[in-house]
DOKE-162689 format. One record per residue: residue number from 1; residue in three letters; chain; x, y, z of N, C-alpha, C, O, CB in turn. Coordinates in Angstrom, 1 decimal, decimal comma, padded with zeros to 4 digits. Glycine has a CB too. Layout:
N
ATOM   lose   vovo   fipa       nu       nv       nw      cau      cav      caw       cu       cv       cw       ou       ov       ow      cbu      cbv      cbw
ATOM    NUM    ALA      A        X        Y        Z        X        Y        Z        X        Y        Z        X        Y        Z        X        Y        Z
...
This chain:
118
ATOM   lose   vovo   fipa       nu       nv       nw      cau      cav      caw       cu       cv       cw       ou       ov       ow      cbu      cbv      cbw
ATOM      1    MET      A    094,5    096,1    087,3    095,7    096,1    086,2    095,0    096,2    084,8    094,0    095,4    084,4    096,8    094,5    086,4
ATOM      2    SER      A    095,6    097,2    084,2    095,0    097,5    082,6    095,0    096,2    081,6    095,9    095,3    081,6    096,0    098,8    081,7
ATOM      3    ASP      A    094,1    096,2    080,9    094,4    095,0    079,8    095,2    095,6    078,6    095,4    095,0    077,5    093,0    094,3    079,1
ATOM      4    ARG      A    095,4    096,8    078,9    096,5    097,2    077,6    098,0    097,0    077,9    098,4    097,0    079,0    096,5    098,8    077,3
ATOM      5    HIS      A    098,6    096,7    076,8    099,9    096,2    077,2    100,9    097,0    076,3    100,7    097,5    075,2    100,1    094,4    077,0
ATOM      6    LEU      A    102,1    097,1    077,2    103,3    097,9    076,5    104,1    097,0    075,6    104,1    095,8    075,9    104,3    098,5    077,5
ATOM      7    THR      A    104,7    097,6    074,6    105,7    096,6    073,7    106,8    096,2    074,7    107,0    097,0    075,6    106,3    097,3    072,3
ATOM      8    THR      A    107,6    095,1    074,7    108,5    094,6    075,0    109,8    094,7    074,1    110,9    094,3    074,5    108,0    093,6    075,3
ATOM      9    ASP      A    109,4    095,3    072,6    110,5    095,6    071,9    111,3    096,7    072,3    111,0    097,8    072,7    110,1    095,7    070,7
ATOM     10    ASP      A    112,6    096,1    072,3    113,8    097,0    072,7    114,7    097,6    071,6    115,9    098,0    071,7    114,7    096,2    073,6
ATOM     11    ALA      A    114,1    097,6    070,6    114,9    098,4    069,4    115,0    099,8    069,8    116,0    100,4    069,4    114,1    098,4    067,9
ATOM     12    TRP      A    114,4    100,4    070,4    114,9    101,7    070,7    116,3    102,1    071,7    116,8    103,2    072,0    113,7    102,3    071,3
ATOM     13    LEU      A    116,6    101,0    072,0    117,8    100,9    072,8    119,0    101,0    072,0    119,3    100,4    070,9    118,0    099,6    073,5
ATOM     14    PRO      A    119,7    102,0    072,7    121,0    102,4    071,7    122,3    101,3    072,0    122,5    100,6    073,0    121,7    104,1    072,2
ATOM     15    GLU      A    123,2    101,3    070,5    123,9    100,4    070,6    124,9    100,5    071,8    125,7    099,5    071,9    124,3    100,2    069,5
ATOM     16    ALA      A    125,0    101,3    072,5    125,9    101,8    073,6    125,6    101,2    074,8    126,4    101,1    075,7    126,0    103,1    073,9
ATOM     17    CYS      A    124,4    100,7    074,8    123,8    099,8    075,9    124,6    098,4    076,0    124,5    097,7    075,0    122,2    099,5    075,5
ATOM     18    THR      A    125,4    098,0    077,2    126,1    096,9    077,2    125,3    095,8    078,0    125,9    094,8    078,4    127,6    097,2    077,7
ATOM     19    LEU      A    124,2    095,9    078,3    123,3    094,9    078,9    123,1    093,6    078,3    122,3    093,7    077,3    122,1    095,3    079,2
ATOM     20    PRO      A    123,6    092,7    078,5    123,4    091,3    077,5    121,9    091,4    077,0    121,0    091,8    077,8    123,6    089,7    078,4
ATOM     21    THR      A    121,6    091,0    075,7    120,5    091,1    075,3    119,4    090,2    076,2    118,4    090,7    076,5    120,6    090,7    073,9
ATOM     22    ALA      A    119,7    089,1    076,5    119,1    088,3    077,3    118,3    088,8    078,4    117,1    088,5    078,6    119,8    087,5    077,8
ATOM     23    GLU      A    119,2    089,9    079,4    118,8    090,5    080,5    117,5    091,8    080,3    116,7    092,3    081,2    120,1    091,1    081,0
ATOM     24    ARG      A    117,7    092,2    078,8    117,1    093,4    078,5    115,5    093,3    078,9    114,9    094,3    079,3    117,3    093,8    076,9
ATOM     25    PRO      A    114,9    092,0    078,7    113,5    092,2    078,9    113,3    092,2    080,6    112,3    092,7    081,2    112,6    090,8    078,1
ATOM     26    LEU      A    114,0    091,8    081,0    114,2    091,9    082,5    114,1    093,0    083,0    113,1    093,4    083,6    115,3    091,6    082,9
ATOM     27    ARG      A    115,3    093,7    082,8    115,4    095,1    083,2    114,2    096,2    082,7    113,8    097,1    083,4    116,8    095,6    082,6
ATOM     28    LEU      A    113,8    095,7    081,3    112,5    096,6    081,0    111,2    096,3    082,0    110,6    097,2    082,6    112,0    096,2    079,5
ATOM     29    ALA      A    110,8    094,9    082,2    110,2    094,6    083,2    110,1    095,4    084,3    109,1    096,1    084,7    110,7    093,6    083,6
ATOM     30    GLU      A    111,6    095,4    085,0    111,9    096,2    086,3    111,3    097,4    086,3    110,5    097,8    087,1    113,2    096,3    086,6
ATOM     31    PHE      A    111,8    098,1    085,2    111,4    099,6    085,1    110,0    099,8    085,3    109,5    100,6    086,1    111,7    100,1    083,7
ATOM     32    ASP      A    109,3    098,9    084,4    107,8    099,1    084,3    107,1    098,9    085,5    106,3    099,7    086,0    107,2    098,3    083,2
ATOM     33    GLN      A    107,3    097,8    086,1    107,2    097,7    087,7    107,2    098,8    088,7    106,3    099,3    089,4    108,4    097,0    088,2
ATOM     34    PHE      A    108,7    099,3    088,3    109,0    100,4    089,5    108,2    101,7    089,1    107,8    102,3    090,1    110,6    100,9    089,6
ATOM     35    CYS      A    107,9    102,1    087,8    107,0    103,2    087,4    105,4    103,2    087,6    104,6    104,1    087,6    107,3    103,4    086,1
ATOM     36    THR      A    105,2    101,5    087,7    103,7    101,5    087,8    103,6    101,6    089,6    102,5    102,1    090,1    102,8    099,9    087,0
ATOM     37    ASP      A    104,6    101,2    090,4    104,5    101,2    091,6    104,8    102,4    092,4    104,2    102,6    093,5    105,2    100,4    092,0
ATOM     38    ALA      A    105,8    103,5    091,8    106,0    104,6    092,2    106,1    105,8    091,7    106,4    106,9    092,3    106,7    104,5    092,6
ATOM     39    LEU      A    105,7    105,7    090,4    105,9    107,1    089,5    104,6    107,7    090,0    103,5    107,2    089,8    106,1    107,0    087,6
ATOM     40    ARG      A    104,7    109,0    090,5    103,5    109,8    090,7    103,3    111,1    089,6    102,3    111,7    089,5    103,7    110,4    092,2
ATOM     41    GLY      A    104,5    111,4    088,8    104,5    112,5    088,0    105,6    112,6    087,2    106,5    111,9    087,3    104,3    113,6    088,7
ATOM     42    LEU      A    105,6    113,5    086,2    107,0    113,5    085,2    106,8    114,9    084,8    105,7    115,4    084,7    107,1    112,3    083,8
ATOM     43    ASP      A    107,8    115,3    084,5    108,1    116,7    083,7    109,3    116,6    082,5    110,4    116,2    082,7    108,6    117,9    084,9
ATOM     44    ARG      A    109,0    117,0    081,4    110,1    117,1    080,6    110,9    118,2    080,6    110,6    118,8    079,5    109,8    116,9    079,7
ATOM     45    LEU      A    111,9    118,9    081,2    112,5    120,1    081,5    113,1    120,6    080,3    112,8    121,8    079,9    113,6    120,0    082,7
ATOM     46    THR      A    113,8    119,9    079,6    114,4    120,1    078,4    114,5    118,8    077,6    114,1    117,7    078,1    115,8    120,9    078,5
ATOM     47    ALA      A    115,2    119,0    076,3    115,0    117,5    075,2    115,9    116,4    076,1    115,6    115,2    076,3    115,9    117,8    073,2
ATOM     48    ARG      A    116,8    117,0    076,6    118,0    116,0    077,4    117,7    115,8    079,0    118,4    115,2    079,7    119,5    116,8    077,4
ATOM     49    HIS      A    116,6    116,5    079,4    116,4    116,3    081,0    115,0    115,9    081,1    114,2    116,5    080,5    116,6    117,6    082,0
ATOM     50    LEU      A    114,7    114,7    082,0    113,5    114,4    082,3    113,6    114,2    083,9    114,5    113,7    084,6    113,0    113,1    081,4
ATOM     51    ARG      A    112,4    114,7    084,4    112,3    114,6    086,1    111,2    113,6    086,3    110,1    113,6    085,8    111,8    116,1    086,8
ATOM     52    LEU      A    111,5    112,7    087,0    110,3    111,6    087,5    110,1    112,1    089,0    111,1    112,4    089,7    110,8    109,7    087,5
ATOM     53    TRP      A    108,8    112,2    089,3    108,2    112,4    090,6    107,9    110,9    091,1    107,3    110,1    090,3    106,8    113,4    090,6
ATOM     54    LEU      A    108,3    110,8    092,2    108,2    109,5    092,8    107,3    109,5    094,2    107,1    110,6    094,7    109,7    108,9    093,1
ATOM     55    ASP      A    106,8    108,3    094,8    106,4    108,2    095,8    107,4    108,4    097,0    108,2    107,5    097,0    105,9    107,2    095,6
ATOM     56    GLY      A    107,6    109,0    097,9    108,5    109,6    098,7    109,0    108,4    099,9    109,9    108,7    100,7    107,8    110,9    099,2
ATOM     57    GLY      A    108,5    107,1    099,9    108,9    106,2    100,8    110,4    105,6    100,8    111,0    105,6    099,7    108,1    105,2    100,6
ATOM     58    ALA      A    111,0    105,2    102,0    112,2    105,0    101,8    112,7    103,9    101,0    113,8    103,8    100,4    112,7    105,0    102,9
ATOM     59    ARG      A    111,5    102,8    100,8    111,3    101,6    099,9    111,9    101,9    098,5    112,8    101,5    097,8    109,8    101,3    099,8
ATOM     60    VAL      A    110,9    103,0    098,2    111,1    103,6    096,7    112,7    104,1    096,5    113,5    103,6    095,6    110,0    105,2    096,6
ATOM     61    GLU      A    112,9    105,0    097,5    114,4    105,7    097,2    115,4    104,6    097,1    116,4    104,6    096,3    114,9    106,9    098,6
ATOM     62    GLU      A    115,3    103,7    097,8    116,2    102,2    097,7    116,1    101,8    096,4    117,1    101,8    095,7    115,8    100,9    098,7
ATOM     63    MET      A    115,0    101,3    095,9    115,2    100,8    094,7    115,3    101,6    093,6    115,7    101,1    092,5    114,4    100,0    094,5
ATOM     64    ALA      A    115,1    103,0    093,7    115,6    103,7    092,7    117,0    103,9    092,8    117,6    104,2    091,7    115,0    104,8    092,5
ATOM     65    ARG      A    117,5    103,9    093,9    119,2    104,2    093,7    119,7    102,8    093,2    120,6    102,8    092,3    120,0    104,6    095,4
ATOM     66    ASP      A    119,1    101,7    093,6    119,9    100,4    093,0    119,5    100,3    091,3    120,3    100,0    090,5    119,2    098,7    094,0
ATOM     67    LEU      A    118,1    100,6    090,9    118,0    100,6    089,7    118,7    101,4    088,8    118,8    101,0    087,6    117,1    100,7    089,5
ATOM     68    THR      A    119,1    102,5    089,0    119,9    103,6    088,5    121,4    103,3    088,5    122,2    103,7    087,6    119,6    104,9    089,4
ATOM     69    ALA      A    121,7    102,5    089,7    123,1    102,2    089,8    123,4    101,0    088,5    124,5    100,9    087,9    123,5    101,6    091,5
ATOM     70    ARG      A    122,3    100,3    088,3    122,7    099,1    087,6    122,5    099,8    086,1    123,1    099,3    085,1    121,7    097,7    088,0
ATOM     71    GLU      A    121,7    100,7    086,2    121,4    101,2    084,8    122,5    102,0    084,1    122,8    101,9    082,9    120,3    102,0    084,8
ATOM     72    SER      A    123,2    102,9    085,2    124,3    103,5    084,8    125,4    102,5    084,3    126,2    102,9    083,5    124,7    104,3    086,0
ATOM     73    SER      A    125,4    101,3    084,9    126,5    100,2    084,4    126,7    100,0    083,0    127,7    099,8    082,4    126,3    098,8    085,0
ATOM     74    CYS      A    125,3    100,0    082,5    125,4    099,2    081,1    125,1    100,5    080,3    125,2    100,3    079,1    124,3    097,7    080,9
ATOM     75    CYS      A    124,6    101,5    080,6    124,1    102,5    079,9    125,0    104,0    080,5    124,5    104,9    081,0    122,3    102,5    080,2
ATOM     76    SER      A    125,9    103,9    080,4    126,9    105,0    080,8    126,5    106,5    080,3    127,1    107,5    080,8    128,3    104,5    080,3
ATOM     77    PHE      A    125,8    106,5    079,4    125,4    107,9    078,9    124,4    108,6    079,7    124,1    109,8    079,6    124,9    107,8    077,5
ATOM     78    PHE      A    123,8    107,7    080,6    122,6    108,3    081,4    123,5    109,0    082,6    124,5    108,5    083,1    121,3    107,0    082,1
ATOM     79    THR      A    122,8    110,2    083,0    123,0    110,7    084,2    121,8    110,8    085,1    120,8    111,5    084,8    123,7    111,9    083,9
ATOM     80    PHE      A    121,8    110,2    086,2    120,9    110,1    087,1    121,1    111,2    088,5    122,1    111,4    089,0    121,0    108,8    087,3
ATOM     81    GLY      A    120,0    111,6    088,7    119,9    112,3    090,0    118,9    112,4    091,1    117,9    113,0    090,8    120,1    113,4    089,8
ATOM     82    LEU      A    119,1    111,8    092,3    118,0    111,5    093,2    118,0    112,4    094,3    118,9    112,5    095,1    118,0    110,3    093,7
ATOM     83    SER      A    116,9    113,0    094,3    117,0    114,0    095,5    115,6    114,1    096,1    114,7    113,6    095,5    117,6    115,6    095,1
ATOM     84    ARG      A    115,6    114,8    097,5    114,6    114,9    098,4    114,3    116,4    098,7    115,2    117,2    099,1    115,0    114,1    099,6
ATOM     85    SER      A    113,0    116,7    098,5    112,6    118,2    098,8    111,9    118,2    100,0    111,5    119,3    100,5    111,8    118,8    097,8
ATOM     86    GLY      A    111,6    117,1    100,6    110,6    116,8    102,0    110,7    115,5    102,2    111,5    114,8    101,6    109,0    117,2    101,8
ATOM     87    PRO      A    109,7    115,0    103,3    109,6    113,8    103,7    108,9    112,7    102,6    109,2    111,5    102,6    108,7    114,1    104,9
ATOM     88    ASP      A    108,1    113,5    101,7    107,1    112,6    101,0    107,6    113,1    099,6    107,0    112,8    098,6    105,4    112,8    101,3
ATOM     89    SER      A    108,6    113,8    099,6    108,8    114,2    097,9    110,1    113,7    097,6    111,1    114,1    098,1    108,7    116,0    097,4
ATOM     90    LEU      A    109,9    112,7    096,5    111,5    112,5    095,9    111,3    112,8    094,3    110,3    112,8    093,7    112,2    110,6    096,2
ATOM     91    SER      A    112,5    113,0    093,9    112,3    113,2    092,4    113,6    112,5    091,8    114,7    112,5    092,3    112,2    114,7    092,0
ATOM     92    LEU      A    113,3    112,0    090,8    114,6    111,3    090,2    114,8    112,0    088,8    113,9    111,9    087,9    114,4    109,4    089,9
ATOM     93    ASP      A    115,8    112,7    088,6    116,4    113,6    087,3    117,2    112,5    086,4    118,0    111,8    086,8    117,6    115,1    087,8
ATOM     94    VAL      A    116,8    112,4    085,4    117,4    111,8    084,2    117,9    112,7    083,0    117,1    113,4    082,4    116,4    110,9    083,8
ATOM     95    ARG      A    119,2    112,5    082,6    119,9    113,3    081,8    120,5    112,7    080,5    121,1    111,7    080,8    120,9    113,8    082,5
ATOM     96    VAL      A    120,5    112,9    079,5    121,4    112,1    078,2    122,2    113,4    077,4    121,8    114,5    077,3    120,1    111,1    076,8
ATOM     97    PRO      A    123,0    112,9    077,1    123,9    113,6    076,3    122,8    113,8    074,8    122,0    112,9    074,5    125,4    112,5    076,2
ATOM     98    ALA      A    123,0    114,9    074,0    122,2    115,2    072,9    122,1    113,8    071,8    121,1    113,5    071,0    122,8    116,6    072,2
ATOM     99    ALA      A    122,9    113,2    071,9    123,3    112,1    070,9    122,1    110,9    071,4    121,7    110,1    070,6    125,2    111,6    071,1
ATOM    100    HIS      A    121,6    111,0    072,4    120,6    110,0    073,3    119,4    110,6    073,3    118,4    109,9    073,7    121,0    109,7    074,9
ATOM    101    VAL      A    119,1    111,8    072,9    118,0    112,3    073,2    116,5    111,4    072,8    115,4    111,5    073,4    118,1    113,6    072,5
ATOM    102    ASP      A    116,9    110,4    071,7    115,9    109,5    071,5    115,5    108,2    072,4    114,5    107,5    072,3    116,3    109,0    070,3
ATOM    103    VAL      A    116,4    108,2    073,3    116,5    107,1    074,1    115,7    107,8    075,2    114,8    107,1    075,7    118,1    106,5    074,6
ATOM    104    LEU      A    115,8    108,8    075,5    115,1    109,8    076,7    113,7    109,9    076,5    112,8    109,9    077,3    115,7    111,3    076,7
ATOM    105    ASP      A    113,5    110,0    075,0    112,1    109,9    074,3    111,1    109,0    074,7    110,0    109,3    075,0    112,2    109,7    073,0
ATOM    106    ALA      A    111,8    107,7    074,6    111,4    106,5    074,5    110,9    106,1    076,0    109,8    105,6    076,2    112,5    105,8    074,0
ATOM    107    LEU      A    111,8    106,5    076,9    111,8    106,2    078,2    110,8    107,1    078,8    110,0    106,7    079,8    113,3    106,4    078,7
ATOM    108    ALA      A    110,7    108,3    078,4    109,5    109,4    078,7    108,3    108,7    078,3    107,4    108,3    079,1    109,7    110,8    077,9
ATOM    109    ALA      A    108,1    108,6    077,2    106,7    108,1    076,5    106,3    106,5    077,5    105,1    106,3    077,8    107,0    107,7    074,3
ATOM    110    ARG      A    107,2    105,7    077,8    107,1    104,4    078,3    106,2    105,0    079,9    105,2    104,6    080,3    108,8    103,4    078,4
ATOM    111    ALA      A    107,0    105,8    080,3    106,6    105,8    081,6    105,3    106,7    081,7    104,5    106,5    082,6    107,6    106,2    082,6
ATOM    112    VAL      A    105,1    107,6    080,9    103,7    108,4    080,8    102,6    107,1    080,4    101,7    107,1    081,2    103,8    109,8    079,4
ATOM    113    SER      A    102,7    106,2    079,5    102,0    105,1    079,3    101,6    104,4    080,6    100,4    104,2    080,9    102,7    104,4    078,5
ATOM    114    LEU      A    102,8    103,9    081,4    102,5    103,3    082,4    101,6    103,9    083,5    100,6    103,3    083,9    103,6    103,0    082,9
ATOM    115    ARG      A    102,0    105,2    083,8    101,2    105,9    084,7    099,7    106,2    084,3    098,8    106,4    085,1    101,7    107,1    084,9
ATOM    116    ASN      A    099,5    106,0    082,9    098,3    106,3    082,6    097,3    105,2    082,5    096,1    105,3    082,3    098,3    107,0    081,5
ATOM    117    GLN      A    098,0    104,0    082,8    097,4    102,8    082,8    096,8    102,3    084,2    095,9    101,4    084,4    098,3    101,8    082,4
ATOM    118    ARG      A    097,3    103,0    085,1    096,6    103,2    086,3    095,2    103,5    086,9    095,0    103,6    088,1    097,2    103,9    086,8
């Protein structure tokens, strides 16, 4: 484990997010743990499209489906797509409308930072 810490500041979250304020640090911690455990790489395909490359295990797929379903319920501007190109290859596409590119920027930066801490 690294001694570097990421901010828990959720100031980058948009007003469109309906997740209760008290639950936001928990969701952020859950995302952080998911990235730490499952993220293998990422590509920023366009300003509005981020692809996360994940460990291809069945448990990771289950966690990704659960996390993205819950995230979609509070931040409806996200579009998530989970796909498999092989038994060990799982990708999660995250798309946002132009008005929320800053949120995708913050998500991508956080994911890169978490991956680099390993």
